[in-house]
N, CA and C atoms of all chains as a GROMACS GRO file, in nm:
protein
  648
    1MET      N    1   7.308  11.479  12.463
    1MET     CA    2   7.373  11.530  12.589
    1MET      C    3   7.533  11.487  12.540
    2LYS      N    4   7.605  11.580  12.602
    2LYS     CA    5   7.746  11.597  12.541
    2LYS      C    6   7.852  11.508  12.630
    3LYS      N    7   7.905  11.416  12.548
    3LYS     CA    8   7.999  11.317  12.631
    3LYS      C    9   8.100  11.400  12.697
    4THR      N   10   8.172  11.318  12.770
    4THR     CA   11   8.241  11.369  12.845
    4THR      C   12   8.401  11.323  12.805
    5GLU      N   13   8.502  11.385  12.783
    5GLU     CA   14   8.600  11.309  12.775
    5GLU      C   15   8.649  11.176  12.719
    6GLN      N   16   8.630  11.137  12.896
    6GLN     CA   17   8.672  11.013  12.962
    6GLN      C   18   8.567  10.910  12.901
    7SER      N   19   8.408  10.928  12.871
    7SER     CA   20   8.353  10.855  12.790
    7SER      C   21   8.381  10.819  12.664
    8ILE      N   22   8.484  10.875  12.600
    8ILE     CA   23   8.462  10.844  12.452
    8ILE      C   24   8.632  10.758  12.431
    9GLN      N   25   8.577  10.649  12.383
    9GLN     CA   26   8.673  10.522  12.348
    9GLN      C   27   8.751  10.579  12.251
   10ARG      N   28   8.873  10.555  12.239
   10ARG     CA   29   8.964  10.529  12.121
   10ARG      C   30   8.902  10.460  12.033
   11CYS      N   31   8.879  10.471  11.911
   11CYS     CA   32   8.794  10.369  11.820
   11CYS      C   33   8.935  10.298  11.733
   12LEU      N   34   8.926  10.171  11.806
   12LEU     CA   35   9.084  10.094  11.686
   12LEU      C   36   9.025  10.041  11.569
   13THR      N   37   8.864  10.040  11.532
   13THR     CA   38   8.856  10.012  11.407
   13THR      C   39   8.881  10.142  11.305
   14ILE      N   40   8.873  10.240  11.333
   14ILE     CA   41   8.917  10.373  11.303
   14ILE      C   42   8.999  10.407  11.300
   15SER      N   43   9.102  10.364  11.369
   15SER     CA   44   9.239  10.375  11.376
   15SER      C   45   9.283  10.262  11.276
   16THR      N   46   9.242  10.172  11.252
   16THR     CA   47   9.309  10.062  11.165
   16THR      C   48   9.276  10.085  11.009
   17VAL      N   49   9.172  10.119  11.042
   17VAL     CA   50   9.127  10.213  10.876
   17VAL      C   51   9.181  10.281  10.842
   18GLN      N   52   9.245  10.363  10.915
   18GLN     CA   53   9.334  10.481  10.874
   18GLN      C   54   9.450  10.456  10.888
   19LYS      N   55   9.511  10.351  10.928
   19LYS     CA   56   9.622  10.305  10.884
   19LYS      C   57   9.622  10.210  10.775
   20ILE      N   58   9.541  10.175  10.721
   20ILE     CA   59   9.539  10.115  10.579
   20ILE      C   60   9.506  10.163  10.472
   21LEU      N   61   9.408  10.258  10.488
   21LEU     CA   62   9.346  10.287  10.375
   21LEU      C   63   9.391  10.496  10.372
   22GLY      N   64   9.503  10.500  10.476
   22GLY     CA   65   9.556  10.632  10.464
   22GLY      C   66   9.671  10.673  10.363
   23GLY      N   67   9.742  10.527  10.354
   23GLY     CA   68   9.830  10.593  10.204
   23GLY      C   69   9.758  10.681  10.095
   24LYS      N   70   9.851  10.777  10.025
   24LYS     CA   71   9.835  10.876   9.948
   24LYS      C   72   9.758  10.806   9.858
   25TRP      N   73   9.778  10.698   9.815
   25TRP     CA   74   9.696  10.627   9.656
   25TRP      C   75   9.637  10.533   9.706
   26LYS      N   76   9.599  10.456   9.848
   26LYS     CA   77   9.547  10.315   9.866
   26LYS      C   78   9.393  10.325   9.771
   27ILE      N   79   9.321  10.450   9.804
   27ILE     CA   80   9.183  10.436   9.751
   27ILE      C   81   9.196  10.408   9.602
   28GLU      N   82   9.260  10.511   9.531
   28GLU     CA   83   9.288  10.514   9.397
   28GLU      C   84   9.332  10.349   9.342
   29ILE      N   85   9.402  10.326   9.429
   29ILE     CA   86   9.477  10.174   9.364
   29ILE      C   87   9.369  10.065   9.364
   30LEU      N   88   9.305  10.051   9.486
   30LEU     CA   89   9.198   9.983   9.513
   30LEU      C   90   9.050   9.985   9.395
   31TYR      N   91   9.069  10.124   9.401
   31TYR     CA   92   8.911  10.140   9.292
   31TYR      C   93   8.970  10.071   9.146
   32TYR      N   94   9.099  10.076   9.104
   32TYR     CA   95   9.135  10.042   8.962
   32TYR      C   96   9.141   9.900   8.953
   33ILE      N   97   9.192   9.864   9.056
   33ILE     CA   98   9.194   9.728   9.062
   33ILE      C   99   9.094   9.639   9.050
   34GLY      N  100   8.978   9.682   9.182
   34GLY     CA  101   8.838   9.608   9.204
   34GLY      C  102   8.764   9.676   9.104
   35LEU      N  103   8.737   9.760   9.089
   35LEU     CA  104   8.631   9.818   9.009
   35LEU      C  105   8.648   9.870   8.865
   36GLN      N  106   8.759   9.860   8.812
   36GLN     CA  107   8.801   9.887   8.673
   36GLN      C  108   8.876   9.777   8.600
   37ASN      N  109   8.935   9.677   8.712
   37ASN     CA  110   8.986   9.544   8.665
   37ASN      C  111   9.118   9.567   8.571
   38VAL      N  112   9.178   9.669   8.652
   38VAL     CA  113   9.321   9.714   8.585
   38VAL      C  114   9.420   9.644   8.661
   39ARG      N  115   9.500   9.529   8.632
   39ARG     CA  116   9.569   9.439   8.690
   39ARG      C  117   9.680   9.442   8.682
   40ARG      N  118   9.746   9.521   8.599
   40ARG     CA  119   9.906   9.511   8.584
   40ARG      C  120   9.961   9.632   8.620
   41PHE      N  121  10.096   9.661   8.695
   41PHE     CA  122  10.157   9.761   8.730
   41PHE      C  123  10.134   9.925   8.608
   42GLY      N  124  10.189   9.856   8.516
   42GLY     CA  125  10.208   9.968   8.434
   42GLY      C  126  10.069  10.045   8.371
   43ALA      N  127   9.976   9.952   8.368
   43ALA     CA  128   9.869  10.034   8.328
   43ALA      C  129   9.778  10.094   8.480
   44LEU      N  130   9.805  10.040   8.590
   44LEU     CA  131   9.782  10.135   8.689
   44LEU      C  132   9.843  10.223   8.739
   45ARG      N  133   9.974  10.212   8.688
   45ARG     CA  134  10.063  10.345   8.692
   45ARG      C  135  10.022  10.456   8.582
   46ARG      N  136   9.985  10.405   8.484
   46ARG     CA  137   9.918  10.520   8.386
   46ARG      C  138   9.776  10.568   8.439
   47HIS      N  139   9.722  10.482   8.490
   47HIS     CA  140   9.543  10.537   8.516
   47HIS      C  141   9.599  10.647   8.682
   48ILE      N  142   9.685  10.597   8.742
   48ILE     CA  143   9.710  10.679   8.866
   48ILE      C  144   9.782  10.812   8.857
   49GLY      N  145   9.735  10.895   8.776
   49GLY     CA  146   9.871  10.988   8.736
   49GLY      C  147   9.940  11.054   8.900
   50GLY      N  148  10.041  11.054   8.818
   50GLY     CA  149  10.128  11.164   8.898
   50GLY      C  150  10.176  11.058   9.033
   51ILE      N  151  10.202  10.910   9.014
   51ILE     CA  152  10.237  10.824   9.125
   51ILE      C  153  10.328  10.778   9.046
   52THR      N  154  10.457  10.760   9.175
   52THR     CA  155  10.582  10.735   9.103
   52THR      C  156  10.593  10.574   9.105
   53GLU      N  157  10.724  10.529   9.033
   53GLU     CA  158  10.708  10.340   9.025
   53GLU      C  159  10.739  10.336   9.191
   54SER      N  160  10.800  10.386   9.238
   54SER     CA  161  10.892  10.330   9.364
   54SER      C  162  10.750  10.355   9.441
   55SER      N  163  10.673  10.465   9.450
   55SER     CA  164  10.567  10.465   9.505
   55SER      C  165  10.450  10.367   9.508
   56LEU      N  166  10.441  10.350   9.366
   56LEU     CA  167  10.321  10.216   9.366
   56LEU      C  168  10.354  10.073   9.447
   57THR      N  169  10.512  10.076   9.377
   57THR     CA  170  10.555   9.950   9.418
   57THR      C  171  10.481   9.932   9.610
   58LYS      N  172  10.537  10.050   9.632
   58LYS     CA  173  10.527  10.014   9.807
   58LYS      C  174  10.357  10.020   9.873
   59GLN      N  175  10.292  10.107   9.776
   59GLN     CA  176  10.153  10.095   9.825
   59GLN      C  177  10.115   9.984   9.812
   60LEU      N  178  10.139   9.885   9.689
   60LEU     CA  179  10.111   9.784   9.637
   60LEU      C  180  10.142   9.674   9.726
   61ARG      N  181  10.266   9.680   9.787
   61ARG     CA  182  10.317   9.591   9.901
   61ARG      C  183  10.233   9.572  10.005
   62GLU      N  184  10.222   9.718  10.087
   62GLU     CA  185  10.140   9.740  10.171
   62GLU      C  186   9.983   9.683  10.186
   63LEU      N  187   9.928   9.681  10.033
   63LEU     CA  188   9.797   9.661  10.046
   63LEU      C  189   9.792   9.487  10.009
   64GLU      N  190   9.907   9.454   9.984
   64GLU     CA  191   9.948   9.296   9.957
   64GLU      C  192   9.956   9.227  10.121
   65SER      N  193  10.008   9.306  10.187
   65SER     CA  194  10.059   9.254  10.345
   65SER      C  195   9.965   9.293  10.430
   66ASP      N  196   9.842   9.407  10.389
   66ASP     CA  197   9.724   9.402  10.480
   66ASP      C  198   9.602   9.326  10.450
   67GLY      N  199   9.648   9.243  10.328
   67GLY     CA  200   9.533   9.164  10.292
   67GLY      C  201   9.464   9.193  10.173
   68PHE      N  202   9.478   9.274  10.142
   68PHE     CA  203   9.399   9.363  10.049
   68PHE      C  204   9.384   9.290   9.910
   69ILE      N  205   9.467   9.279   9.848
   69ILE     CA  206   9.544   9.227   9.694
   69ILE      C  207   9.620   9.105   9.687
   70ASN      N  208   9.586   9.004   9.569
   70ASN     CA  209   9.712   8.911   9.575
   70ASN      C  210   9.768   8.960   9.432
   71ARG      N  211   9.889   8.919   9.468
   71ARG     CA  212   9.978   8.969   9.326
   71ARG      C  213  10.063   8.848   9.259
   72TYR      N  214  10.021   8.807   9.158
   72TYR     CA  215  10.031   8.683   9.093
   72TYR      C  216  10.164   8.707   9.022
   73ASP      N  217  10.274   8.596   8.987
   73ASP     CA  218  10.354   8.652   8.905
   73ASP      C  219  10.355   8.532   8.843
   74PHE      N  220  10.343   8.530   8.707
   74PHE     CA  221  10.330   8.448   8.598
   74PHE      C  222  10.435   8.372   8.575
   75LYS      N  223  10.576   8.427   8.602
   75LYS     CA  224  10.700   8.373   8.598
   75LYS      C  225  10.721   8.361   8.430
   76GLU      N  226  10.721   8.474   8.362
   76GLU     CA  227  10.764   8.465   8.189
   76GLU      C  228  10.851   8.572   8.188
   77VAL      N  229  10.882   8.564   8.050
   77VAL     CA  230  11.013   8.663   8.032
   77VAL      C  231  10.956   8.748   7.931
   78PRO      N  232  10.932   8.881   7.902
   78PRO     CA  233  10.944   8.970   7.995
   78PRO      C  234  10.837   8.952   8.129
   79PRO      N  235  10.862   8.984   8.265
   79PRO     CA  236  10.779   8.972   8.346
   79PRO      C  237  10.664   8.999   8.369
   80HIS      N  238  10.553   8.891   8.393
   80HIS     CA  239  10.404   8.916   8.365
   80HIS      C  240  10.323   8.906   8.529
   81VAL      N  241  10.307   8.970   8.630
   81VAL     CA  242  10.261   8.991   8.753
   81VAL      C  243  10.111   9.077   8.719
   82GLU      N  244  10.006   9.006   8.782
   82GLU     CA  245   9.896   9.060   8.791
   82GLU      C  246   9.836   9.098   8.930
   83TYR      N  247   9.784   9.149   8.968
   83TYR     CA  248   9.695   9.190   9.108
   83TYR      C  249   9.561   9.178   9.077
   84THR      N  250   9.514   9.118   9.159
   84THR     CA  251   9.362   9.109   9.208
   84THR      C  252   9.316   9.131   9.337
   85LEU      N  253   9.181   9.117   9.386
   85LEU     CA  254   9.138   9.131   9.521
   85LEU      C  255   9.150   9.039   9.590
   86THR      N  256   9.174   9.027   9.681
   86THR     CA  257   9.157   8.904   9.795
   86THR      C  258   9.003   8.896   9.845
   87ASP      N  259   8.942   8.850   9.927
   87ASP     CA  260   8.833   8.826   9.924
   87ASP      C  261   8.786   8.948  10.082
   88LEU      N  262   8.890   9.029  10.138
   88LEU     CA  263   8.894   9.128  10.218
   88LEU      C  264   8.895   9.242  10.134
   89GLY      N  265   8.950   9.242  10.044
   89GLY     CA  266   8.960   9.361   9.946
   89GLY      C  267   8.830   9.360   9.842
   90GLU      N  268   8.788   9.234   9.860
   90GLU     CA  269   8.645   9.267   9.783
   90GLU      C  270   8.508   9.269   9.860
   91SER      N  271   8.540   9.234  10.009
   91SER     CA  272   8.424   9.276  10.098
   91SER      C  273   8.463   9.464  10.087
   92PHE      N  274   8.526   9.566  10.064
   92PHE     CA  275   8.568   9.663  10.062
   92PHE      C  276   8.500   9.735   9.981
   93MET      N  277   8.455   9.664   9.830
   93MET     CA  278   8.428   9.706   9.739
   93MET      C  279   8.323   9.820   9.762
   94SER      N  280   8.205   9.747   9.849
   94SER     CA  281   8.040   9.793   9.876
   94SER      C  282   8.089   9.927   9.925
   95VAL      N  283   8.205   9.940   9.980
   95VAL     CA  284   8.224  10.089  10.111
   95VAL      C  285   8.286  10.152   9.983
   96LEU      N  286   8.357  10.119   9.904
   96LEU     CA  287   8.408  10.228   9.786
   96LEU      C  288   8.338  10.252   9.719
   97GLU      N  289   8.193  10.188   9.684
   97GLU     CA  290   8.094  10.215   9.552
   97GLU      C  291   8.043  10.343   9.700
   98VAL      N  292   7.999  10.331   9.776
   98VAL     CA  293   7.939  10.431   9.888
   98VAL      C  294   8.022  10.567   9.856
   99ILE      N  295   8.144  10.532   9.914
   99ILE     CA  296   8.234  10.684   9.889
   99ILE      C  297   8.226  10.733   9.740
  100LYS      N  298   8.245  10.630   9.659
  100LYS     CA  299   8.233  10.709   9.501
  100LYS      C  300   8.066  10.787   9.506
  101GLN      N  301   7.945  10.724   9.531
  101GLN     CA  302   7.869  10.790   9.525
  101GLN      C  303   7.811  10.933   9.574
  102TRP      N  304   7.902  10.947   9.736
  102TRP     CA  305   7.887  11.023   9.795
  102TRP      C  306   7.965  11.143   9.699
  103GLY      N  307   8.087  11.083   9.661
  103GLY     CA  308   8.171  11.182   9.595
  103GLY      C  309   8.064  11.261   9.495
  104ASP      N  310   8.038  11.154   9.428
  104ASP     CA  311   7.982  11.209   9.338
  104ASP      C  312   7.883  11.302   9.332
  105LEU      N  313   7.831  11.317   9.426
  105LEU     CA  314   7.706  11.368   9.449
  105LEU      C  315   7.727  11.551   9.562
  106HIS      N  316   7.865  11.509   9.596
  106HIS     CA  317   7.884  11.625   9.716
  106HIS      C  318   8.029  11.668   9.648
  107LEU      N  319   8.133  11.655   9.613
  107LEU     CA  320   8.226  11.666   9.556
  107LEU      C  321   8.228  11.753   9.423
  108LYS      N  322   8.302  11.870   9.422
  108LYS     CA  323   8.288  11.928   9.240
  108LYS      C  324   8.415  11.848   9.191
  109MET      N  325   8.296   9.079   8.035
  109MET     CA  326   8.373   9.113   7.933
  109MET      C  327   8.491   9.206   7.969
  110LYS      N  328   8.616   9.189   7.963
  110LYS     CA  329   8.727   9.257   7.984
  110LYS      C  330   8.724   9.373   7.922
  111LYS      N  331   8.749   9.484   8.020
  111LYS     CA  332   8.765   9.623   7.955
  111LYS      C  333   8.883   9.660   7.885
  112THR      N  334   8.908   9.728   7.785
  112THR     CA  335   8.998   9.762   7.713
  112THR      C  336   9.049   9.873   7.798
  113GLU      N  337   9.216   9.895   7.794
  113GLU     CA  338   9.235  10.034   7.892
  113GLU      C  339   9.217  10.133   7.849
  114GLN      N  340   9.179  10.134   7.735
  114GLN     CA  341   9.141  10.308   7.672
  114GLN      C  342   9.000  10.321   7.701
  115SER      N  343   8.925  10.195   7.743
  115SER     CA  344   8.772  10.246   7.762
  115SER      C  345   8.770  10.298   7.906
  116ILE      N  346   8.892  10.277   7.998
  116ILE     CA  347   8.860  10.326   8.149
  116ILE      C  348   8.929  10.452   8.177
  117GLN      N  349   8.822  10.497   8.204
  117GLN     CA  350   8.830  10.669   8.204
  117GLN      C  351   8.902  10.690   8.391
  118ARG      N  352   8.997  10.776   8.353
  118ARG     CA  353   9.042  10.808   8.543
  118ARG      C  354   8.877  10.867   8.565
  119CYS      N  355   8.907  10.839   8.692
  119CYS     CA  356   8.763  10.879   8.814
  119CYS      C  357   8.799  10.991   8.872
  120LEU      N  358   8.770  11.084   8.841
  120LEU     CA  359   8.795  11.229   8.913
  120LEU      C  360   8.727  11.211   9.027
  121THR      N  361   8.635  11.164   9.053
  121THR     CA  362   8.580  11.200   9.193
  121THR      C  363   8.680  11.069   9.301
  122ILE      N  364   8.715  10.938   9.260
  122ILE     CA  365   8.783  10.903   9.347
  122ILE      C  366   8.922  10.950   9.364
  123SER      N  367   8.967  11.030   9.227
  123SER     CA  368   9.110  11.093   9.277
  123SER      C  369   9.113  11.216   9.399
  124THR      N  370   8.919  11.270   9.354
  124THR     CA  371   8.955  11.431   9.448
  124THR      C  372   8.937  11.366   9.572
  125VAL      N  373   8.854  11.207   9.615
  125VAL     CA  374   8.839  11.179   9.771
  125VAL      C  375   8.997  11.133   9.782
  126GLN      N  376   9.052  11.083   9.724
  126GLN     CA  377   9.196  11.015   9.751
  126GLN      C  378   9.269  11.134   9.805
  127LYS      N  379   9.281  11.291   9.723
  127LYS     CA  380   9.328  11.406   9.791
  127LYS      C  381   9.302  11.439   9.876
  128ILE      N  382   9.180  11.436   9.937
  128ILE     CA  383   9.094  11.501  10.033
  128ILE      C  384   9.100  11.418  10.168
  129LEU      N  385   9.136  11.273  10.116
  129LEU     CA  386   9.100  11.188  10.276
  129LEU      C  387   9.213  11.109  10.268
  130GLY      N  388   9.303  11.122  10.220
  130GLY     CA  389   9.428  11.030  10.179
  130GLY      C  390   9.519  11.062  10.281
  131GLY      N  391   9.479  11.225  10.360
  131GLY     CA  392   9.583  11.250  10.454
  131GLY      C  393   9.593  11.136  10.574
  132LYS      N  394   9.713  11.152  10.632
  132LYS     CA  395   9.761  11.021  10.718
  132LYS      C  396   9.617  11.037  10.875
  133TRP      N  397   9.562  11.128  10.876
  133TRP     CA  398   9.479  11.133  11.004
  133TRP      C  399   9.352  11.160  10.978
  134LYS      N  400   9.329  11.227  10.839
  134LYS     CA  401   9.183  11.283  10.806
  134LYS      C  402   9.042  11.189  10.856
  135ILE      N  403   9.044  11.092  10.838
  135ILE     CA  404   8.968  10.984  10.861
  135ILE      C  405   8.945  10.978  11.027
  136GLU      N  406   9.053  10.998  11.082
  136GLU     CA  407   9.038  10.977  11.252
  136GLU      C  408   8.988  11.097  11.278
  137ILE      N  409   9.043  11.229  11.236
  137ILE     CA  410   8.985  11.356  11.261
  137ILE      C  411   8.829  11.381  11.247
  138LEU      N  412   8.793  11.352  11.158
  138LEU     CA  413   8.655  11.358  11.093
  138LEU      C  414   8.583  11.230  11.189
  139TYR      N  415   8.621  11.135  11.223
  139TYR     CA  416   8.546  11.068  11.313
  139TYR      C  417   8.556  11.144  11.467
  140TYR      N  418   8.651  11.168  11.509
  140TYR     CA  419   8.599  11.224  11.633
  140TYR      C  420   8.538  11.328  11.598
  141ILE      N  421   8.558  11.470  11.555
  141ILE     CA  422   8.502  11.563  11.573
  141ILE      C  423   8.327  11.532  11.492
  142GLY      N  424   8.331  11.463  11.439
  142GLY     CA  425   8.184  11.418  11.377
  142GLY      C  426   8.122  11.343  11.452
  143LEU      N  427   8.172  11.225  11.482
  143LEU     CA  428   8.072  11.103  11.554
  143LEU      C  429   8.095  11.140  11.705
  144GLN      N  430   8.238  11.143  11.784
  144GLN     CA  431   8.219  11.175  11.864
  144GLN      C  432   8.236  11.298  12.005
  145ASN      N  433   8.163  11.398  11.891
  145ASN     CA  434   8.174  11.547  11.942
  145ASN      C  435   8.331  11.606  12.003
  146VAL      N  436   8.400  11.572  11.943
  146VAL     CA  437   8.536  11.629  12.042
  146VAL      C  438   8.577  11.760  11.940
  147ARG      N  439   8.560  11.822  12.013
  147ARG     CA  440   8.571  11.982  11.951
  147ARG      C  441   8.698  12.057  11.952
  148ARG      N  442   8.771  12.017  12.026
  148ARG     CA  443   8.874  12.103  12.060
  148ARG      C  444   9.041  12.034  12.060
  149PHE      N  445   9.124  12.120  12.023
  149PHE     CA  446   9.255  12.082  11.954
  149PHE      C  447   9.336  11.980  12.051
  150GLY      N  448   9.325  12.035  12.180
  150GLY     CA  449   9.367  11.896  12.262
  150GLY      C  450   9.331  11.802  12.266
  151ALA      N  451   9.179  11.807  12.306
  151ALA     CA  452   9.112  11.652  12.299
  151ALA      C  453   9.137  11.601  12.221
  152LEU      N  454   9.186  11.651  12.096
  152LEU     CA  455   9.169  11.582  11.926
  152LEU      C  456   9.301  11.466  11.958
  153ARG      N  457   9.396  11.571  11.999
  153ARG     CA  458   9.556  11.498  11.991
  153ARG      C  459   9.529  11.408  12.100
  154ARG      N  460   9.473  11.393  12.197
  154ARG     CA  461   9.466  11.286  12.311
  154ARG      C  462   9.422  11.164  12.253
  155HIS      N  463   9.293  11.228  12.170
  155HIS     CA  464   9.244  11.073  12.092
  155HIS      C  465   9.308  11.027  12.003
  156ILE      N  466   9.355  11.071  11.925
  156ILE     CA  467   9.414  11.025  11.831
  156ILE      C  468   9.586  11.027  11.858
  157GLY      N  469   9.598  10.908  11.917
  157GLY     CA  470   9.745  10.869  11.930
  157GLY      C  471   9.850  10.909  11.833
  158GLY      N  472   9.961  10.991  11.920
  158GLY     CA  473  10.037  10.936  11.788
  158GLY      C  474  10.114  11.065  11.716
  159ILE      N  475  10.008  11.165  11.711
  159ILE     CA  476   9.984  11.271  11.593
  159ILE      C  477  10.051  11.394  11.666
  160THR      N  478  10.128  11.422  11.582
  160THR     CA  479  10.229  11.581  11.665
  160THR      C  480  10.123  11.676  11.644
  161GLU      N  481  10.167  11.762  11.722
  161GLU     CA  482  10.090  11.933  11.708
  161GLU      C  483  10.114  11.969  11.591
  162SER      N  484  10.181  11.982  11.493
  162SER     CA  485  10.220  12.056  11.376
  162SER      C  486  10.136  11.950  11.289
  163SER      N  487  10.144  11.813  11.313
  163SER     CA  488  10.094  11.740  11.198
  163SER      C  489   9.938  11.759  11.214
  164LEU      N  490   9.880  11.794  11.365
  164LEU     CA  491   9.728  11.801  11.341
  164LEU      C  492   9.700  11.970  11.317
  165THR      N  493   9.772  12.044  11.346
  165THR     CA  494   9.748  12.167  11.280
  165THR      C  495   9.730  12.198  11.168
  166LYS      N  496   9.816  12.089  11.069
  166LYS     CA  497   9.807  12.091  10.915
  166LYS      C  498   9.699  12.015  10.877
  167GLN      N  499   9.642  11.920  10.924
  167GLN     CA  500   9.575  11.854  10.886
  167GLN      C  501   9.425  11.936  10.885
  168LEU      N  502   9.414  11.971  11.012
  168LEU     CA  503   9.268  12.055  11.040
  168LEU      C  504   9.232  12.174  10.956
  169ARG      N  505   9.388  12.237  10.920
  169ARG     CA  506   9.336  12.316  10.794
  169ARG      C  507   9.336  12.270  10.690
  170GLU      N  508   9.380  12.196  10.668
  170GLU     CA  509   9.356  12.108  10.494
  170GLU      C  510   9.207  12.087  10.508
  171LEU      N  511   9.148  12.037  10.611
  171LEU     CA  512   9.010  12.005  10.598
  171LEU      C  513   8.929  12.113  10.632
  172GLU      N  514   8.981  12.242  10.656
  172GLU     CA  515   8.880  12.347  10.677
  172GLU      C  516   8.894  12.422  10.538
  173SER      N  517   8.988  12.403  10.463
  173SER     CA  518   9.013  12.446  10.367
  173SER      C  519   8.903  12.347  10.245
  174ASP      N  520   8.920  12.242  10.236
  174ASP     CA  521   8.846  12.172  10.185
  174ASP      C  522   8.713  12.147  10.192
  175GLY      N  523   8.660  12.260  10.308
  175GLY     CA  524   8.541  12.262  10.355
  175GLY      C  525   8.434  12.143  10.430
  176PHE      N  526   8.550  12.083  10.507
  176PHE     CA  527   8.447  12.000  10.601
  176PHE      C  528   8.431  12.026  10.730
  177ILE      N  529   8.549  12.102  10.768
  177ILE     CA  530   8.505  12.158  10.924
  177ILE      C  531   8.516  12.294  10.930
  178ASN      N  532   8.468  12.365  11.016
  178ASN     CA  533   8.482  12.501  11.075
  178ASN      C  534   8.550  12.508  11.181
  179ARG      N  535   8.629  12.643  11.160
  179ARG     CA  536   8.708  12.664  11.261
  179ARG      C  537   8.670  12.813  11.356
  180TYR      N  538   8.639  12.784  11.462
  180TYR     CA  539   8.565  12.884  11.555
  180TYR      C  540   8.627  12.904  11.651
  181ASP      N  541   8.686  13.074  11.660
  181ASP     CA  542   8.747  13.104  11.801
  181ASP      C  543   8.652  13.176  11.884
  182PHE      N  544   8.662  13.145  11.968
  182PHE     CA  545   8.577  13.240  12.046
  182PHE      C  546   8.670  13.375  12.107
  183LYS      N  547   8.778  13.402  12.077
  183LYS     CA  548   8.861  13.503  12.102
  183LYS      C  549   8.875  13.559  12.265
  184GLU      N  550   8.910  13.415  12.329
  184GLU     CA  551   8.902  13.442  12.484
  184GLU      C  552   9.060  13.452  12.493
  185VAL      N  553   9.095  13.458  12.612
  185VAL     CA  554   9.223  13.441  12.668
  185VAL      C  555   9.237  13.330  12.826
  186PRO      N  556   9.261  13.241  12.807
  186PRO     CA  557   9.339  13.169  12.695
  186PRO      C  558   9.231  13.124  12.593
  187PRO      N  559   9.344  13.115  12.508
  187PRO     CA  560   9.268  13.082  12.361
  187PRO      C  561   9.168  12.943  12.358
  188HIS      N  562   9.064  12.981  12.306
  188HIS     CA  563   8.938  12.904  12.314
  188HIS      C  564   8.914  12.858  12.125
  189VAL      N  565   8.920  12.748  12.093
  189VAL     CA  566   8.900  12.737  11.948
  189VAL      C  567   8.777  12.589  11.949
  190GLU      N  568   8.704  12.596  11.890
  190GLU     CA  569   8.621  12.476  11.872
  190GLU      C  570   8.590  12.439  11.685
  191TYR      N  571   8.633  12.282  11.659
  191TYR     CA  572   8.604  12.272  11.550
  191TYR      C  573   8.458  12.186  11.527
  192THR      N  574   8.391  12.236  11.451
  192THR     CA  575   8.287  12.148  11.411
  192THR      C  576   8.265  12.095  11.232
  193LEU      N  577   8.212  12.069  11.210
  193LEU     CA  578   8.181  11.994  11.080
  193LEU      C  579   8.054  12.103  10.985
  194THR      N  580   8.110  12.127  10.879
  194THR     CA  581   8.005  12.216  10.789
  194THR      C  582   7.937  12.081  10.765
  195ASP      N  583   7.838  12.116  10.638
  195ASP     CA  584   7.751  12.050  10.547
  195ASP      C  585   7.791  11.925  10.505
  196LEU      N  586   7.903  11.945  10.433
  196LEU     CA  587   7.980  11.869  10.360
  196LEU      C  588   8.040  11.762  10.453
  197GLY      N  589   8.056  11.798  10.563
  197GLY     CA  590   8.120  11.745  10.681
  197GLY      C  591   8.029  11.633  10.710
  198GLU      N  592   7.904  11.675  10.735
  198GLU     CA  593   7.788  11.609  10.783
  198GLU      C  594   7.790  11.514  10.656
  199SER      N  595   7.765  11.546  10.550
  199SER     CA  596   7.727  11.472  10.456
  199SER      C  597   7.811  11.322  10.448
  200PHE      N  598   7.917  11.334  10.486
  200PHE     CA  599   8.024  11.275  10.491
  200PHE      C  600   7.994  11.148  10.630
  201MET      N  601   7.926  11.176  10.708
  201MET     CA  602   7.926  11.097  10.866
  201MET      C  603   7.859  10.984  10.796
  202SER      N  604   7.763  10.962  10.732
  202SER     CA  605   7.706  10.851  10.698
  202SER      C  606   7.784  10.743  10.623
  203VAL      N  607   7.897  10.818  10.510
  203VAL     CA  608   8.012  10.731  10.457
  203VAL      C  609   8.103  10.647  10.542
  204LEU      N  610   8.125  10.738  10.669
  204LEU     CA  611   8.240  10.736  10.773
  204LEU      C  612   8.149  10.625  10.879
  205GLU      N  613   8.019  10.597  10.873
  205GLU     CA  614   7.898  10.497  10.949
  205GLU      C  615   7.930  10.336  10.875
  206VAL      N  616   7.944  10.382  10.751
  206VAL     CA  617   7.982  10.236  10.633
  206VAL      C  618   8.098  10.181  10.640
  207ILE      N  619   8.183  10.290  10.648
  207ILE     CA  620   8.333  10.270  10.667
  207ILE      C  621   8.330  10.174  10.808
  208LYS      N  622   8.307  10.249  10.941
  208LYS     CA  623   8.355  10.163  11.059
  208LYS      C  624   8.263  10.009  11.024
  209GLN      N  625   8.159  10.046  10.987
  209GLN     CA  626   8.035   9.871  11.034
  209GLN      C  627   8.140   9.795  10.924
  210TRP      N  628   8.217   9.823  10.817
  210TRP     CA  629   8.290   9.722  10.715
  210TRP      C  630   8.409   9.712  10.811
  211GLY      N  631   8.463   9.808  10.884
  211GLY     CA  632   8.604   9.772  10.963
  211GLY      C  633   8.564   9.692  11.096
  212ASP      N  634   8.452   9.724  11.108
  212ASP     CA  635   8.406   9.612  11.246
  212ASP      C  636   8.376   9.509  11.235
  213LEU      N  637   8.364   9.474  11.148
  213LEU     CA  638   8.317   9.314  11.038
  213LEU      C  639   8.427   9.210  10.997
  214HIS      N  640   8.542   9.331  10.906
  214HIS     CA  641   8.629   9.218  10.832
  214HIS      C  642   8.754   9.254  10.932
  215LEU      N  643   8.774   9.381  10.966
  215LEU     CA  644   8.914   9.400  11.018
  215LEU      C  645   8.953   9.348  11.182
  216LYS      N  646   9.048   9.305  11.178
  216LYS     CA  647   9.077   9.224  11.322
  216LYS      C  648   9.134   9.339  11.390
   0.00000   0.00000   0.00000
């Protein structure tokens, strides 16, 4: 049965997911931190081709503030900072695996 | 065992997924077309709060060119255009359901 427009609710979950993951590099960043154990800024930047330093900084800050990653500063000289997943970030890894399996199957 | 940086391959699938779905509104658009049967431009715009006409136009064109949606022009006056999922778009709906279930469970 065709839904009437009035019966369709705005989906807040999808809207939130869109806001969090809609960033130009979010899925890739979470993939490398979570599934490839890439923890350092420089290494992330090398793996994600084409991302600028300022863009990676911004996206990492957003992922931290959205509760997906932890930033740990070892307070060393030269600076040593590592990024790891929070529990929320970990919970997303099963979704990321499903996304990757779908992509492997359906995207050239 | 910790992976050495050299052993980590750039993941082309994730990079492609990121390019296709990283748009600011892609996930939401696919949700309303695919899972809520919203087919018209104006209705999509009303459901996705805050999207401009030009932004929706651009994102729909990209989804069409990436093979996720069909645009059918009824060639009527006034103009009547409907968007529906392609087979590729349909194949993504199971992923979108997983994303939504995860979001319902983990996002406030």
